[in-house]
Jmol script that loads the backbone (N, CA, C; Angstrom):
load data "model"
ATOM      1  N   MET A   1       0.801  -1.186   0.000  1.00  0.00           N
ATOM      2  CA  MET A   1       0.000   0.000   0.000  1.00  0.00           C
ATOM      3  C   MET A   1       0.854   1.265   0.000  1.00  0.00           C
ATOM      4  N   SER A   2       1.975   1.209   0.742  1.00  0.00           N
ATOM      5  CA  SER A   2       2.841   2.380   0.770  1.00  0.00           C
ATOM      6  C   SER A   2       3.491   2.610  -0.589  1.00  0.00           C
ATOM      7  N   LEU A   3       3.704   1.563  -1.348  1.00  0.00           N
ATOM      8  CA  LEU A   3       4.246   1.691  -2.689  1.00  0.00           C
ATOM      9  C   LEU A   3       3.246   2.398  -3.600  1.00  0.00           C
ATOM     10  N   LYS A   4       1.998   2.065  -3.446  1.00  0.00           N
ATOM     11  CA  LYS A   4       0.952   2.699  -4.230  1.00  0.00           C
ATOM     12  C   LYS A   4       0.820   4.179  -3.848  1.00  0.00           C
ATOM     13  N   LEU A   5       0.907   4.479  -2.571  1.00  0.00           N
ATOM     14  CA  LEU A   5       0.787   5.847  -2.084  1.00  0.00           C
ATOM     15  C   LEU A   5       1.942   6.709  -2.579  1.00  0.00           C
ATOM     16  N   SER A   6       3.157   6.213  -2.557  1.00  0.00           N
ATOM     17  CA  SER A   6       4.306   6.981  -3.042  1.00  0.00           C
ATOM     18  C   SER A   6       4.217   7.181  -4.558  1.00  0.00           C
ATOM     19  N   ASN A   7       3.662   6.213  -5.265  1.00  0.00           N
ATOM     20  CA  ASN A   7       3.460   6.329  -6.712  1.00  0.00           C
ATOM     21  C   ASN A   7       2.453   7.447  -7.013  1.00  0.00           C
ATOM     22  N   ILE A   8       1.397   7.525  -6.218  1.00  0.00           N
ATOM     23  CA  ILE A   8       0.383   8.584  -6.399  1.00  0.00           C
ATOM     24  C   ILE A   8       0.992   9.948  -6.085  1.00  0.00           C
ATOM     25  N   ARG A   9       1.822   9.998  -5.041  1.00  0.00           N
ATOM     26  CA  ARG A   9       2.479  11.261  -4.699  1.00  0.00           C
ATOM     27  C   ARG A   9       3.411  11.713  -5.820  1.00  0.00           C
ATOM     28  N   ARG A  10       4.122  10.805  -6.412  1.00  0.00           N
ATOM     29  CA  ARG A  10       5.010  11.157  -7.535  1.00  0.00           C
ATOM     30  C   ARG A  10       4.213  11.690  -8.718  1.00  0.00           C
ATOM     31  N   GLN A  11       3.089  11.047  -8.999  1.00  0.00           N
ATOM     32  CA  GLN A  11       2.253  11.499 -10.109  1.00  0.00           C
ATOM     33  C   GLN A  11       1.734  12.917  -9.841  1.00  0.00           C
ATOM     34  N   TRP A  12       1.291  13.148  -8.605  1.00  0.00           N
ATOM     35  CA  TRP A  12       0.804  14.489  -8.259  1.00  0.00           C
ATOM     36  C   TRP A  12       1.944  15.506  -8.308  1.00  0.00           C
ATOM     37  N   ALA A  13       3.115  15.135  -7.832  1.00  0.00           N
ATOM     38  CA  ALA A  13       4.265  16.035  -7.868  1.00  0.00           C
ATOM     39  C   ALA A  13       4.628  16.369  -9.311  1.00  0.00           C
ATOM     40  N   LEU A  14       4.591  15.364 -10.173  1.00  0.00           N
ATOM     41  CA  LEU A  14       4.871  15.609 -11.590  1.00  0.00           C
ATOM     42  C   LEU A  14       3.806  16.507 -12.199  1.00  0.00           C
ATOM     43  N   PHE A  15       2.560  16.233 -11.873  1.00  0.00           N
ATOM     44  CA  PHE A  15       1.457  17.049 -12.394  1.00  0.00           C
ATOM     45  C   PHE A  15       1.582  18.505 -11.937  1.00  0.00           C
ATOM     46  N   VAL A  16       1.865  18.729 -10.653  1.00  0.00           N
ATOM     47  CA  VAL A  16       2.017  20.083 -10.116  1.00  0.00           C
ATOM     48  C   VAL A  16       3.211  20.778 -10.763  1.00  0.00           C
ATOM     49  N   THR A  17       4.298  20.069 -10.942  1.00  0.00           N
ATOM     50  CA  THR A  17       5.490  20.651 -11.568  1.00  0.00           C
ATOM     51  C   THR A  17       5.194  21.069 -13.007  1.00  0.00           C
ATOM     52  N   VAL A  18       4.549  20.205 -13.757  1.00  0.00           N
ATOM     53  CA  VAL A  18       4.201  20.533 -15.149  1.00  0.00           C
ATOM     54  C   VAL A  18       3.242  21.720 -15.190  1.00  0.00           C
ATOM     55  N   ALA A  19       2.267  21.736 -14.284  1.00  0.00           N
ATOM     56  CA  ALA A  19       1.313  22.843 -14.237  1.00  0.00           C
ATOM     57  C   ALA A  19       2.017  24.159 -13.907  1.00  0.00           C
ATOM     58  N   LEU A  20       2.942  24.138 -12.969  1.00  0.00           N
ATOM     59  CA  LEU A  20       3.680  25.361 -12.616  1.00  0.00           C
ATOM     60  C   LEU A  20       4.564  25.840 -13.761  1.00  0.00           C
ATOM     61  N   VAL A  21       5.219  24.927 -14.456  1.00  0.00           N
ATOM     62  CA  VAL A  21       6.065  25.302 -15.594  1.00  0.00           C
ATOM     63  C   VAL A  21       5.204  25.898 -16.711  1.00  0.00           C
ATOM     64  N   ALA A  22       4.066  25.276 -16.986  1.00  0.00           N
ATOM     65  CA  ALA A  22       3.174  25.782 -18.035  1.00  0.00           C
ATOM     66  C   ALA A  22       2.624  27.160 -17.664  1.00  0.00           C
ATOM     67  N   THR A  23       2.229  27.330 -16.418  1.00  0.00           N
ATOM     68  CA  THR A  23       1.709  28.627 -15.964  1.00  0.00           C
ATOM     69  C   THR A  23       2.779  29.703 -16.056  1.00  0.00           C
ATOM     70  N   THR A  24       3.994  29.377 -15.647  1.00  0.00           N
ATOM     71  CA  THR A  24       5.098  30.344 -15.726  1.00  0.00           C
ATOM     72  C   THR A  24       5.377  30.733 -17.172  1.00  0.00           C
ATOM     73  N   ALA A  25       5.371  29.771 -18.082  1.00  0.00           N
ATOM     74  CA  ALA A  25       5.606  30.062 -19.506  1.00  0.00           C
ATOM     75  C   ALA A  25       4.504  30.953 -20.064  1.00  0.00           C
ATOM     76  N   CYS A  26       3.258  30.662 -19.719  1.00  0.00           N
ATOM     77  CA  CYS A  26       2.134  31.484 -20.199  1.00  0.00           C
ATOM     78  C   CYS A  26       2.221  32.905 -19.665  1.00  0.00           C
ATOM     79  N   LEU A  27       2.542  33.058 -18.391  1.00  0.00           N
ATOM     80  CA  LEU A  27       2.666  34.397 -17.810  1.00  0.00           C
ATOM     81  C   LEU A  27       3.832  35.172 -18.429  1.00  0.00           C
ATOM     82  N   PHE A  28       4.930  34.488 -18.693  1.00  0.00           N
ATOM     83  CA  PHE A  28       6.072  35.140 -19.337  1.00  0.00           C
ATOM     84  C   PHE A  28       5.694  35.618 -20.749  1.00  0.00           C
ATOM     85  N   ALA A  29       4.999  34.759 -21.505  1.00  0.00           N
ATOM     86  CA  ALA A  29       4.574  35.134 -22.866  1.00  0.00           C
ATOM     87  C   ALA A  29       3.579  36.303 -22.815  1.00  0.00           C
ATOM     88  N   ALA A  30       2.646  36.271 -21.879  1.00  0.00           N
ATOM     89  CA  ALA A  30       1.668  37.356 -21.763  1.00  0.00           C
ATOM     90  C   ALA A  30       2.354  38.673 -21.411  1.00  0.00           C
ATOM     91  N   THR A  31       3.321  38.633 -20.519  1.00  0.00           N
ATOM     92  CA  THR A  31       4.058  39.838 -20.150  1.00  0.00           C
ATOM     93  C   THR A  31       4.820  40.393 -21.344  1.00  0.00           C
ATOM     94  N   THR A  32       5.428  39.508 -22.124  1.00  0.00           N
ATOM     95  CA  THR A  32       6.157  39.942 -23.317  1.00  0.00           C
ATOM     96  C   THR A  32       5.216  40.601 -24.320  1.00  0.00           C
ATOM     97  N   PHE A  33       4.061  40.006 -24.559  1.00  0.00           N
ATOM     98  CA  PHE A  33       3.100  40.582 -25.502  1.00  0.00           C
ATOM     99  C   PHE A  33       2.571  41.921 -25.010  1.00  0.00           C
ATOM    100  N   LEU A  34       2.314  42.045 -23.728  1.00  0.00           N
ATOM    101  CA  LEU A  34       1.855  43.322 -23.179  1.00  0.00           C
ATOM    102  C   LEU A  34       2.919  44.401 -23.330  1.00  0.00           C
ATOM    103  N   TYR A  35       4.176  44.048 -23.087  1.00  0.00           N
ATOM    104  CA  TYR A  35       5.260  45.010 -23.243  1.00  0.00           C
ATOM    105  C   TYR A  35       5.369  45.484 -24.701  1.00  0.00           C
ATOM    106  N   LEU A  36       5.311  44.548 -25.631  1.00  0.00           N
ATOM    107  CA  LEU A  36       5.404  44.917 -27.051  1.00  0.00           C
ATOM    108  C   LEU A  36       4.227  45.776 -27.478  1.00  0.00           C
ATOM    109  N   ASP A  37       3.022  45.450 -27.009  1.00  0.00           N
ATOM    110  CA  ASP A  37       1.843  46.239 -27.342  1.00  0.00           C
ATOM    111  C   ASP A  37       1.948  47.644 -26.755  1.00  0.00           C
ATOM    112  N   HIS A  38       2.433  47.737 -25.532  1.00  0.00           N
ATOM    113  CA  HIS A  38       2.608  49.049 -24.895  1.00  0.00           C
ATOM    114  C   HIS A  38       3.629  49.893 -25.669  1.00  0.00           C
ATOM    115  N   SER A  39       4.715  49.283 -26.101  1.00  0.00           N
ATOM    116  CA  SER A  39       5.729  50.007 -26.879  1.00  0.00           C
ATOM    117  C   SER A  39       5.148  50.504 -28.199  1.00  0.00           C
ATOM    118  N   ARG A  40       4.360  49.663 -28.857  1.00  0.00           N
ATOM    119  CA  ARG A  40       3.737  50.068 -30.126  1.00  0.00           C
ATOM    120  C   ARG A  40       2.770  51.226 -29.915  1.00  0.00           C
ATOM    121  N   GLN A  41       1.965  51.175 -28.860  1.00  0.00           N
ATOM    122  CA  GLN A  41       1.023  52.255 -28.583  1.00  0.00           C
ATOM    123  C   GLN A  41       1.749  53.552 -28.230  1.00  0.00           C
ATOM    124  N   ARG A  42       2.857  53.435 -27.493  1.00  0.00           N
ATOM    125  CA  ARG A  42       3.627  54.628 -27.149  1.00  0.00           C
ATOM    126  C   ARG A  42       4.209  55.274 -28.397  1.00  0.00           C
ATOM    127  N   GLU A  43       4.683  54.457 -29.342  1.00  0.00           N
ATOM    128  CA  GLU A  43       5.220  54.980 -30.602  1.00  0.00           C
ATOM    129  C   GLU A  43       4.121  55.665 -31.410  1.00  0.00           C
ATOM    130  N   MET A  44       2.943  55.053 -31.451  1.00  0.00           N
ATOM    131  CA  MET A  44       1.826  55.672 -32.181  1.00  0.00           C
ATOM    132  C   MET A  44       1.433  57.004 -31.544  1.00  0.00           C
ATOM    133  N   LEU A  45       1.432  57.088 -30.224  1.00  0.00           N
ATOM    134  CA  LEU A  45       1.126  58.326 -29.535  1.00  0.00           C
ATOM    135  C   LEU A  45       2.166  59.388 -29.843  1.00  0.00           C
ATOM    136  N   SER A  46       3.417  58.988 -29.882  1.00  0.00           N
ATOM    137  CA  SER A  46       4.496  59.924 -30.198  1.00  0.00           C
ATOM    138  C   SER A  46       4.326  60.496 -31.604  1.00  0.00           C
ATOM    139  N   VAL A  47       3.997  59.637 -32.557  1.00  0.00           N
ATOM    140  CA  VAL A  47       3.775  60.095 -33.934  1.00  0.00           C
ATOM    141  C   VAL A  47       2.575  61.037 -33.988  1.00  0.00           C
ATOM    142  N   GLY A  48       1.515  60.711 -33.256  1.00  0.00           N
ATOM    143  CA  GLY A  48       0.331  61.569 -33.225  1.00  0.00           C
ATOM    144  C   GLY A  48       0.620  62.933 -32.644  1.00  0.00           C
ATOM    145  N   VAL A  49       1.410  62.972 -31.597  1.00  0.00           N
ATOM    146  CA  VAL A  49       1.758  64.258 -30.977  1.00  0.00           C
ATOM    147  C   VAL A  49       2.616  65.088 -31.919  1.00  0.00           C
ATOM    148  N   ARG A  50       3.594  64.437 -32.572  1.00  0.00           N
ATOM    149  CA  ARG A  50       4.426  65.156 -33.539  1.00  0.00           C
ATOM    150  C   ARG A  50       3.590  65.713 -34.675  1.00  0.00           C
ATOM    151  N   THR A  51       2.674  64.909 -35.187  1.00  0.00           N
ATOM    152  CA  THR A  51       1.835  65.334 -36.313  1.00  0.00           C
ATOM    153  C   THR A  51       0.940  66.495 -35.912  1.00  0.00           C
ATOM    154  N   SER A  52       0.321  66.412 -34.745  1.00  0.00           N
ATOM    155  CA  SER A  52      -0.569  67.491 -34.321  1.00  0.00           C
ATOM    156  C   SER A  52       0.218  68.771 -34.070  1.00  0.00           C
ATOM    157  N   GLY A  53       1.438  68.651 -33.576  1.00  0.00           N
ATOM    158  CA  GLY A  53       2.277  69.835 -33.389  1.00  0.00           C
ATOM    159  C   GLY A  53       2.615  70.487 -34.719  1.00  0.00           C
ATOM    160  N   TRP A  54       2.898  69.672 -35.718  1.00  0.00           N
ATOM    161  CA  TRP A  54       3.212  70.201 -37.048  1.00  0.00           C
ATOM    162  C   TRP A  54       1.990  70.880 -37.655  1.00  0.00           C
ATOM    163  N   VAL A  55       0.822  70.307 -37.483  1.00  0.00           N
ATOM    164  CA  VAL A  55      -0.408  70.907 -38.015  1.00  0.00           C
ATOM    165  C   VAL A  55      -0.675  72.242 -37.341  1.00  0.00           C
ATOM    166  N   ALA A  56      -0.479  72.311 -36.032  1.00  0.00           N
ATOM    167  CA  ALA A  56      -0.679  73.571 -35.305  1.00  0.00           C
ATOM    168  C   ALA A  56       0.322  74.626 -35.782  1.00  0.00           C
ATOM    169  N   TYR A  57       1.549  74.213 -36.028  1.00  0.00           N
ATOM    170  CA  TYR A  57       2.570  75.139 -36.525  1.00  0.00           C
ATOM    171  C   TYR A  57       2.177  75.685 -37.904  1.00  0.00           C
ATOM    172  N   GLN A  58       1.733  74.805 -38.794  1.00  0.00           N
ATOM    173  CA  GLN A  58       1.303  75.249 -40.120  1.00  0.00           C
ATOM    174  C   GLN A  58       0.104  76.184 -40.036  1.00  0.00           C
ATOM    175  N   ALA A  59      -0.827  75.896 -39.118  1.00  0.00           N
ATOM    176  CA  ALA A  59      -1.994  76.763 -38.946  1.00  0.00           C
ATOM    177  C   ALA A  59      -1.570  78.144 -38.460  1.00  0.00           C
ATOM    178  N   GLN A  60      -0.589  78.202 -37.573  1.00  0.00           N
ATOM    179  CA  GLN A  60      -0.094  79.495 -37.098  1.00  0.00           C
ATOM    180  C   GLN A  60       0.532  80.289 -38.237  1.00  0.00           C
ATOM    181  N   ILE A  61       1.309  79.616 -39.074  1.00  0.00           N
ATOM    182  CA  ILE A  61       1.928  80.307 -40.214  1.00  0.00           C
ATOM    183  C   ILE A  61       0.856  80.852 -41.154  1.00  0.00           C
ATOM    184  N   GLU A  62      -0.172  80.049 -41.426  1.00  0.00           N
ATOM    185  CA  GLU A  62      -1.255  80.516 -42.302  1.00  0.00           C
ATOM    186  C   GLU A  62      -2.001  81.691 -41.688  1.00  0.00           C
ATOM    187  N   LEU A  63      -2.189  81.672 -40.364  1.00  0.00           N
ATOM    188  CA  LEU A  63      -2.847  82.787 -39.694  1.00  0.00           C
ATOM    189  C   LEU A  63      -2.022  84.052 -39.835  1.00  0.00           C
ATOM    190  N   ILE A  64      -0.709  83.950 -39.642  1.00  0.00           N
ATOM    191  CA  ILE A  64       0.156  85.127 -39.777  1.00  0.00           C
ATOM    192  C   ILE A  64       0.124  85.657 -41.203  1.00  0.00           C
ATOM    193  N   LYS A  65       0.162  84.760 -42.183  1.00  0.00           N
ATOM    194  CA  LYS A  65       0.081  85.193 -43.588  1.00  0.00           C
ATOM    195  C   LYS A  65      -1.247  85.886 -43.868  1.00  0.00           C
ATOM    196  N   SER A  66      -2.325  85.325 -43.354  1.00  0.00           N
ATOM    197  CA  SER A  66      -3.647  85.914 -43.590  1.00  0.00           C
ATOM    198  C   SER A  66      -3.772  87.275 -42.935  1.00  0.00           C
ATOM    199  N   LEU A  67      -3.278  87.405 -41.716  1.00  0.00           N
ATOM    200  CA  LEU A  67      -3.329  88.706 -41.040  1.00  0.00           C
ATOM    201  C   LEU A  67      -2.494  89.742 -41.780  1.00  0.00           C
ATOM    202  N   ALA A  68      -1.320  89.337 -42.264  1.00  0.00           N
ATOM    203  CA  ALA A  68      -0.489  90.257 -43.035  1.00  0.00           C
ATOM    204  C   ALA A  68      -1.206  90.673 -44.317  1.00  0.00           C
ATOM    205  N   ALA A  69      -1.853  89.734 -44.978  1.00  0.00           N
ATOM    206  CA  ALA A  69      -2.585  90.062 -46.210  1.00  0.00           C
ATOM    207  C   ALA A  69      -3.736  91.011 -45.918  1.00  0.00           C
ATOM    208  N   LEU A  70      -4.449  90.778 -44.829  1.00  0.00           N
ATOM    209  CA  LEU A  70      -5.556  91.678 -44.472  1.00  0.00           C
ATOM    210  C   LEU A  70      -5.066  93.073 -44.141  1.00  0.00           C
ATOM    211  N   ARG A  71      -3.942  93.172 -43.453  1.00  0.00           N
ATOM    212  CA  ARG A  71      -3.396  94.499 -43.128  1.00  0.00           C
ATOM    213  C   ARG A  71      -2.965  95.229 -44.386  1.00  0.00           C
ATOM    214  N   ILE A  72      -2.331  94.519 -45.294  1.00  0.00           N
ATOM    215  CA  ILE A  72      -1.892  95.154 -46.545  1.00  0.00           C
ATOM    216  C   ILE A  72      -3.105  95.573 -47.364  1.00  0.00           C
ATOM    217  N   ASP A  73      -4.121  94.718 -47.454  1.00  0.00           N
ATOM    218  CA  ASP A  73      -5.323  95.057 -48.213  1.00  0.00           C
ATOM    219  C   ASP A  73      -6.060  96.227 -47.585  1.00  0.00           C
ATOM    220  N   ALA A  74      -6.041  96.333 -46.265  1.00  0.00           N
ATOM    221  CA  ALA A  74      -6.718  97.439 -45.598  1.00  0.00           C
ATOM    222  C   ALA A  74      -6.016  98.754 -45.896  1.00  0.00           C
ATOM    223  N   VAL A  75      -4.709  98.733 -46.047  1.00  0.00           N
ATOM    224  CA  VAL A  75      -3.952  99.955 -46.298  1.00  0.00           C
ATOM    225  C   VAL A  75      -3.883 100.260 -47.793  1.00  0.00           C
ATOM    226  N   ASP A  76      -3.647  99.244 -48.610  1.00  0.00           N
ATOM    227  CA  ASP A  76      -3.490  99.447 -50.054  1.00  0.00           C
ATOM    228  C   ASP A  76      -4.388  98.459 -50.802  1.00  0.00           C
ATOM    229  N   PRO A  77      -5.625  98.856 -51.108  1.00  0.00           N
ATOM    230  CA  PRO A  77      -6.570  97.939 -51.755  1.00  0.00           C
ATOM    231  C   PRO A  77      -6.155  97.500 -53.163  1.00  0.00           C
ATOM    232  N   THR A  78      -5.168  98.128 -53.776  1.00  0.00           N
ATOM    233  CA  THR A  78      -4.752  97.719 -55.117  1.00  0.00           C
ATOM    234  C   THR A  78      -4.061  96.370 -55.097  1.00  0.00           C
ATOM    235  N   MET A  79      -3.627  95.910 -53.932  1.00  0.00           N
ATOM    236  CA  MET A  79      -2.938  94.622 -53.829  1.00  0.00           C
ATOM    237  C   MET A  79      -3.917  93.469 -53.660  1.00  0.00           C
ATOM    238  N   VAL A  80      -5.223  93.746 -53.647  1.00  0.00           N
ATOM    239  CA  VAL A  80      -6.220  92.690 -53.459  1.00  0.00           C
ATOM    240  C   VAL A  80      -6.118  91.691 -54.599  1.00  0.00           C
ATOM    241  N   GLY A  81      -6.139  90.414 -54.281  1.00  0.00           N
ATOM    242  CA  GLY A  81      -6.115  89.372 -55.296  1.00  0.00           C
ATOM    243  C   GLY A  81      -4.721  88.924 -55.685  1.00  0.00           C
ATOM    244  N   GLN A  82      -3.685  89.611 -55.225  1.00  0.00           N
ATOM    245  CA  GLN A  82      -2.330  89.171 -55.551  1.00  0.00           C
ATOM    246  C   GLN A  82      -1.966  87.971 -54.690  1.00  0.00           C
ATOM    247  N   GLU A  83      -1.065  87.194 -55.190  1.00  0.00           N
ATOM    248  CA  GLU A  83      -0.651  85.972 -54.487  1.00  0.00           C
ATOM    249  C   GLU A  83       0.140  86.347 -53.248  1.00  0.00           C
ATOM    250  N   MET A  84      -0.388  85.981 -52.071  1.00  0.00           N
ATOM    251  CA  MET A  84       0.275  86.319 -50.820  1.00  0.00           C
ATOM    252  C   MET A  84       1.144  85.178 -50.307  1.00  0.00           C
ATOM    253  N   SER A  85       0.953  83.972 -50.830  1.00  0.00           N
ATOM    254  CA  SER A  85       1.724  82.841 -50.300  1.00  0.00           C
ATOM    255  C   SER A  85       3.207  82.975 -50.619  1.00  0.00           C
ATOM    256  N   SER A  86       3.548  83.686 -51.708  1.00  0.00           N
ATOM    257  CA  SER A  86       4.951  83.860 -52.048  1.00  0.00           C
ATOM    258  C   SER A  86       5.573  85.016 -51.283  1.00  0.00           C
ATOM    259  N   CYS A  87       4.739  85.755 -50.600  1.00  0.00           N
ATOM    260  CA  CYS A  87       5.211  86.924 -49.866  1.00  0.00           C
ATOM    261  C   CYS A  87       5.795  86.468 -48.530  1.00  0.00           C
ATOM    262  N   ALA A  88       7.075  86.697 -48.337  1.00  0.00           N
ATOM    263  CA  ALA A  88       7.707  86.331 -47.063  1.00  0.00           C
ATOM    264  C   ALA A  88       7.286  87.339 -46.004  1.00  0.00           C
ATOM    265  N   SER A  89       7.406  86.970 -44.755  1.00  0.00           N
ATOM    266  CA  SER A  89       6.923  87.834 -43.681  1.00  0.00           C
ATOM    267  C   SER A  89       7.657  89.175 -43.654  1.00  0.00           C
ATOM    268  N   ARG A  90       8.955  89.200 -43.995  1.00  0.00           N
ATOM    269  CA  ARG A  90       9.702  90.465 -44.001  1.00  0.00           C
ATOM    270  C   ARG A  90       9.204  91.386 -45.104  1.00  0.00           C
ATOM    271  N   SER A  91       8.984  90.821 -46.295  1.00  0.00           N
ATOM    272  CA  SER A  91       8.542  91.678 -47.387  1.00  0.00           C
ATOM    273  C   SER A  91       7.109  92.150 -47.147  1.00  0.00           C
ATOM    274  N   CYS A  92       6.281  91.322 -46.503  1.00  0.00           N
ATOM    275  CA  CYS A  92       4.930  91.766 -46.151  1.00  0.00           C
ATOM    276  C   CYS A  92       4.999  92.917 -45.163  1.00  0.00           C
ATOM    277  N   ALA A  93       5.891  92.786 -44.195  1.00  0.00           N
ATOM    278  CA  ALA A  93       6.044  93.851 -43.203  1.00  0.00           C
ATOM    279  C   ALA A  93       6.563  95.122 -43.858  1.00  0.00           C
ATOM    280  N   ARG A  94       7.533  94.993 -44.790  1.00  0.00           N
ATOM    281  CA  ARG A  94       8.047  96.163 -45.504  1.00  0.00           C
ATOM    282  C   ARG A  94       6.948  96.826 -46.327  1.00  0.00           C
ATOM    283  N   ALA A  95       6.152  96.004 -47.014  1.00  0.00           N
ATOM    284  CA  ALA A  95       5.064  96.557 -47.825  1.00  0.00           C
ATOM    285  C   ALA A  95       4.044  97.252 -46.938  1.00  0.00           C
ATOM    286  N   PHE A  96       3.760  96.671 -45.805  1.00  0.00           N
ATOM    287  CA  PHE A  96       2.806  97.286 -44.882  1.00  0.00           C
ATOM    288  C   PHE A  96       3.348  98.616 -44.356  1.00  0.00           C
ATOM    289  N   ARG A  97       4.634  98.644 -43.970  1.00  0.00           N
ATOM    290  CA  ARG A  97       5.224  99.885 -43.466  1.00  0.00           C
ATOM    291  C   ARG A  97       5.282 100.946 -44.553  1.00  0.00           C
ATOM    292  N   SER A  98       5.690 100.575 -45.759  1.00  0.00           N
ATOM    293  CA  SER A  98       5.815 101.575 -46.821  1.00  0.00           C
ATOM    294  C   SER A  98       4.446 102.117 -47.211  1.00  0.00           C
ATOM    295  N   SER A  99       3.419 101.272 -47.246  1.00  0.00           N
ATOM    296  CA  SER A  99       2.089 101.783 -47.589  1.00  0.00           C
ATOM    297  C   SER A  99       1.529 102.641 -46.456  1.00  0.00           C
ATOM    298  N   THR A 100       1.859 102.304 -45.220  1.00  0.00           N
ATOM    299  CA  THR A 100       1.422 103.125 -44.090  1.00  0.00           C
ATOM    300  C   THR A 100       2.133 104.463 -44.124  1.00  0.00           C
ATOM    301  N   ASN A 101       3.422 104.447 -44.454  1.00  0.00           N
ATOM    302  CA  ASN A 101       4.183 105.707 -44.528  1.00  0.00           C
ATOM    303  C   ASN A 101       3.640 106.574 -45.663  1.00  0.00           C
ATOM    304  N   ARG A 102       3.288 105.990 -46.813  1.00  0.00           N
ATOM    305  CA  ARG A 102       2.727 106.766 -47.919  1.00  0.00           C
ATOM    306  C   ARG A 102       1.406 107.388 -47.508  1.00  0.00           C
ATOM    307  N   ARG A 103       0.611 106.632 -46.781  1.00  0.00           N
ATOM    308  CA  ARG A 103      -0.694 107.134 -46.348  1.00  0.00           C
ATOM    309  C   ARG A 103      -0.516 108.285 -45.374  1.00  0.00           C
ATOM    310  N   LYS A 104       0.445 108.175 -44.468  1.00  0.00           N
ATOM    311  CA  LYS A 104       0.700 109.260 -43.502  1.00  0.00           C
ATOM    312  C   LYS A 104       1.248 110.484 -44.218  1.00  0.00           C
ATOM    313  N   ALA A 105       2.126 110.257 -45.198  1.00  0.00           N
ATOM    314  CA  ALA A 105       2.715 111.388 -45.943  1.00  0.00           C
ATOM    315  C   ALA A 105       1.655 112.099 -46.749  1.00  0.00           C
ATOM    316  N   GLY A 106       0.676 111.382 -47.246  1.00  0.00           N
ATOM    317  CA  GLY A 106      -0.394 111.981 -48.053  1.00  0.00           C
ATOM    318  C   GLY A 106      -1.389 112.758 -47.199  1.00  0.00           C
ATOM    319  N   SER A 107      -1.487 112.452 -45.918  1.00  0.00           N
ATOM    320  CA  SER A 107      -2.480 113.116 -45.049  1.00  0.00           C
ATOM    321  C   SER A 107      -2.086 114.496 -44.681  1.00  0.00           C
TER     322      SER A 107
END
end "model"
wireframe off; spacefill off
backbone 0.3
color backbone group
């Protein structure tokens, strides 16, 4: 009977050992997959933040160009309809100052 009992204990010990090894392997694989998924999501977030920053920067540049065009048109209406995208900010500022100076000189 003791031989049978020790045989059952060995079987249970083997079963528990196999179960623990399998559980450890599954947990290790799950941790690895979670880490890789987290890294991928962090990279996607980084790209999204960079892209949104670039879009905001472009919107600011367009706003400055539009404001410069409106100021020039308000001072010198003959420039209405001209291409403003090729106008650099310095030349827009020079045109605005020179048209303002002409207007003051004429008054």
